[in-house]
N, C-alpha and C positions, 0 to 999 in steps of 0.2 A: 392502473397499477397492476403489476405482474403477480401471478400466483406464486406461492412458495416453491412449487415444483419447478416452475419456469426459472426461478432464480438459481436453483441448484445446478442448472445446466450452463451457467454463465461463469467461466473461470476468471474473467478479469476483475470480478468483485472480491477476489480472495484477499486483497490487501485490507479490506474492511471486515474481515471475520467470516471466512467461508464456512458453511455448515454442511455436514454429512451425517450419515446415520449414527444412532447411538451405539454404545459398545466399543467406543474408540480406545485403542491402545497405540501408543507411539511416543514420539519425541518432539520437543521443541528444539529446533536448530537455531542458535543465536549467534549472530555475527559480532565478535568482539573486535572493534576497530583498532584500539591501541594494543591489544593482546595478539593481533594477527592470527586469529584462530576462530573456529566455530566451537561453541559449547553445546553438547547434546544433552538436553535435560530429559530424563525419564519422567513421563507425566503420570505414571502410576506411583513411583517411589518419591516423586517431587524432589529429585536430587540430580546433580550433574553425573552423567554416566561416563562421559569422556570429553576431553578437549582435543580437537582435531586441528593440528597446526597447519597454517598456510604460509606462503613465502612473502606475503604482503598484507596490508590492512584491508579487510573486507568491509564494504559499505552496505551490502544488500545480499539477501539469501531468499531463494524461491524454491518451491516444491514442484516436482513432476508427479501428479497424482496417479498416472497410469504407468509410471516407471519407478523402479526402486532407487531413485536418486533425488538429491537436492543439489542446487547450483549456487555458488557464491561468486560475487563479482568483486575483484580487487581493482578499483579504478586507477590507481597510480601506475599499475602495470598493464592495464587494459585486458585483464585475463579472466576467463571463466574457469572455475574449479568445480569438478564433479565429485560428489560425496555419495557413497553407497549408504542408504539410509538404514538398512537393517544391520549392516556390519559396522557402521560408524567409522568408515575408513575412506581416505582419499583414493580416487581411482584415476582420474585424468585431468589434464589442464590444457586450455587452449588460449594462447595470446591472440586476441582479436585485433588490438590496435595498441599504439603507444600509451594512450590514456583513454579512459571511458567514463561515462557518467551515470549510466543506468541500464536496466534490462527488463524485459517482459517475456513471459511465457506465451507461446502461441496457444490458441484455444484448444486445439487437438493435440498439443504437446509433442508435435513433430519437430519443433524448432524453438530456439530462443532468439529474440531480437535485442540487439545491443546498440545503445547510443555511444558511438565513438567520438571522442573530442579531437584526437590527433592521430590520423587525419579525421576531419569532421565527416561522419557518415552514419547511416543506419545499416547495420550488418545483420544478415540472417545466419544463424549458427544451426546446422543440422545436428540433432541430438544423437542419432544413431552412430554417426561417425565422429561426432564432436569436431566439426570442421566448418569453416566459414564458406557458405555457399555463394553468397553474392553481397554486394554493398551498393548503396545509393549515396552519392555525395550530397552533403548538406552545405548551404551557402553561409551559415553562421554557426556559432556554438550551440549545441542542443541543450534544452532545459528539461523537457519531460517527453514521455512516450506513452501512447495507448494503442491497443490492438482491438479492433472491432470483434464482437462475439462470433461472427462468421469467418473470421480469419482472413478476409479479403482486403481489408483496408487498415492502415495505421494512421495515426495522427502524431505529428512531431511539433512541439513548441520550440521556437528558437528565441534569440535575444529580442527580436522585434516583430515577430509574426508567427503564424501557424500554417502548416502545410498538411494536406493529406498525402499518403503514399499508397499507390496501387501496388499491392504486394505481388500480384501475379505478373503484372507488366514491369514491375520494379521501376516505377516512374513517380517522380515528385510532382505534385500539383502546383498551380500558381498560388501565391500567398492568399490566405483567407481574409486577413485583416492585419492592421498595424497596431502595435502596443507592446507593453512590457508583460509578456505572457508567461505563466507558470504552469500549473497542473492542467492536464487535459484528460478527459474521461468520455467514453462512449456511454450513452444510455443502453440499457440491457437489451433493447430491441435492435440495436445497431444502426438506427436511422438518424440519430442526432449525436453531434459532438458538443460537449461542454468544454469551453476553454476559459481559464481564469486569467483575466486581464488585470494584473496587479497594479499597474500604473494608473488605470482609470477607475479601479475598484468596481469592476463589472464582471458578470458572467456573460460570455458571448456564446450563443447557441447557434450551430450551423447544421444545415441539412446535408447529410452525407452524399445522397444521390446527386444533388445539384451544386453542392459547395456554396449555397446561398445562406446568408445570414437570416436566422429566424427571429432572434430577439437579443437585445442587450438588457440584462437585469442588473441595475445598481444594487450594491450590497453595502452594509454598514461598516465593513472593515476591508482591509486588503485581503483578497481571497487566496490565502497561502495553502490551506489544507482542505481537501475535499474528501467526503466519505458518503457512500450510499448506505441506506438501510437494506435489510435482507431481500425485500421484494423489489428494490430499485425505485420505489415510488417516492422516496424522500431523499434529498441531497442535503448534507450538513456541511457547513463552511465555518472555519475559524481563521483568524489571522490578525496581523498587527493592526492596532487602532481601536479595538473594543474588546472588553471582557465578556464575550458572548458567543453563542452559536447561532448562525443564520440557518433557517430551514427553508428549503426551496422545493416546490412541487414542479418537477422538470417536464412532465408529460402534458400532452394536449396543448393548452395555452400555458406556457411556463410562467410561474409567478413566485415571488418571495412570499412565503406563508407567514413566517414569524421570526422574530429575533429574541432569543432567550438568554438572559444573563447567566453565565457559567464560568466559574473559576477566575484565575488571575493570569492574564496573557495566555489564554488557552491555545494548545497546539494540536498535536496529532490525535486522531480519533480511531475507534473501531466499534462496529456494531454487532451485538449479539441479537438473538431473536427479539428480545423485548427492550434492551437498553443500549444507549450510546455512552461509551466511555471516552472522556475527554481529559487529556493530561494537561497539567499546568506546570511547566518546568521550573519556573521561579519559586513557586510555593510548595512544590514537592507533593502535590496531591492529584487525585482524579475526581472529576465531577461526573456523576452518573445521572443521565437523563432518561426518563421514561419515554420511550418513543411514542406510545399510544396517546399520552397526555401532553407531551412536549413540555414536561416540567422536570427540573433538577430535583431529584428525590434524596440524594445522598452525596457526601463528599468524604473521600477516604485518603488519609495520608499514606504515601507509598514509599518515599525515599528521596534521594537527592538527584535532581535533574531528570525526571522522567521524560523520555522523548519518543517512545514508541509503545504501542499496545496491540496485542493480538488476542483473538478469541479461540479457544480450543474447539475442534470440530464437533464435540458433543455438547457444546454450549455450557460446559460446566465451569470453566475457569476463564478469567481475563488475566493475561500475562502482561505486566507493565515493566518495561526495560528502563532502569535507572542508570543514566550514563555516568554520572559522577561517582556514585557509590558502587558501581560495578555489580549490580544484582538485579534480580527479577522478583517483583512483588506479585504474589499469586492471590487474586481475588476470587472468592467463591461466588459465582453468579447467583446460585440459589439462596444464598444467605443475605442478599441485598433486601433491605427493608426501607420503606418510605420514611423520610425524615429522620433517619439514623445518621447523624453527622459525626460519626465516630468510625473506628476501624473494625466494626463488626464483620465486614465482608473480607477483611484481610486474613488469609489463611496462613501464609508463611512467606518468608523472604529467602531466596536462594542466591548465594554468591555464584556468579558465573564467569567473571573475568574483567578485563579492563576495557571500559567504555562500550557496553553493548548498545548497538544502534539499529539492528534489524532482526526479525525473527520470522520463521515459518514453522507451522505445526503440521505434522503428517503421521499417518498410520504406518505401522510396520507389520 
C-alpha cells in the first residue's frame, strides 16, 4: 500500500476525493445538465455565488490545480469550456468533435484528453492554447478513459475491448481482451490497469509494460462504479445485481477482500481520509463506510436521486449532488458518528440548479 504522501502526487484519483493541505478556501463547480450552466458554490458561505451559463448541457467538470481554471465538457456539442476559477467567468471554448463522451486531465496538467464519439477518437487538447494537438482514431464507440500517473500511457475501453494508447507515439495497442467493458483505472504506481468487464462480472487486471493479463477477479455484481481509497490500497466497487460494496486489494496478488452490504442499489462513491460515501439513488440516501473497519456505520437521507459525491480538499465536507431535486446536500465529515442512522451529519442543502451531475472542488 502507498503512503499518504505518495497518494497526494497522483492526480488521477481526484474523482474519488482528492486531498490537499488544510486551510482550504474555494468553490465547488457543479455541472447542471438540464440548466446548461455551472453553479459556483462558495464553500465558506455554503451558498451559490454565481451561475455560469454555457451554450449546451455539461456532463462533466474537472479542475486544473496548477492553473486558475476549471473545464466543462458539453458532450452533445463535443466542446470544452474554460472557466476562470477566481473570477467565476467563462473565458474560452474549443469544439473538439461533433460529439464527445468524456475527458481526463493529464497528470502534469499540460493537456486534457477527450473521448470523441463522432468521429471516434482520443484527442489531446493543449491547455495553453486550448487547441487540439493530435487525435488517434478508435475502432469503436469509446466508453471510458484513464491516464497513467506518469502521463505516458492511456487506457480506453470500447464497446467490446480495451486498448492502451502510447501517448508519445500516438499509437493504439492491440486489443487487451474481449468483453463488455466499462470503467478503466490505473493503479497509483502506474504498472497495472484495472478494467471492469460488466458482461462477465469480472475485474481484469493487465500489466502495463507487457500488456499481459495478470488476473481475472470475479465480483458479486456488475462492476459499474470503481473508487480507490486515499492511499490506493483498496478498490471499492458497486453495481447492478447486489446491494453491497465489494472491497478489492489490488496490489501484489490481487484479491477480493470482502463484500459489505450497503444501501439500496448503491451507485457512485467518493472516499475521504477515513470514510467511503456511497449514494443510493432510489432511496435518496448515503451509506457511510468506515474504511479501517470495512463496516457501514451510518446512513444519511440526502435528497431525491443522488448521483454524484465529492469530498472537499480539507476533508471537511462531503457534497452529494441530487439530480431530481436540483440541490447539493452538505455532510459534515467530522460530525459522523458510528451507528447514528439519522441525519446528524447533514449540515445543509443548497439549491444549485436543474439536474446537477458532476462537481469539482478547488482552491482560489
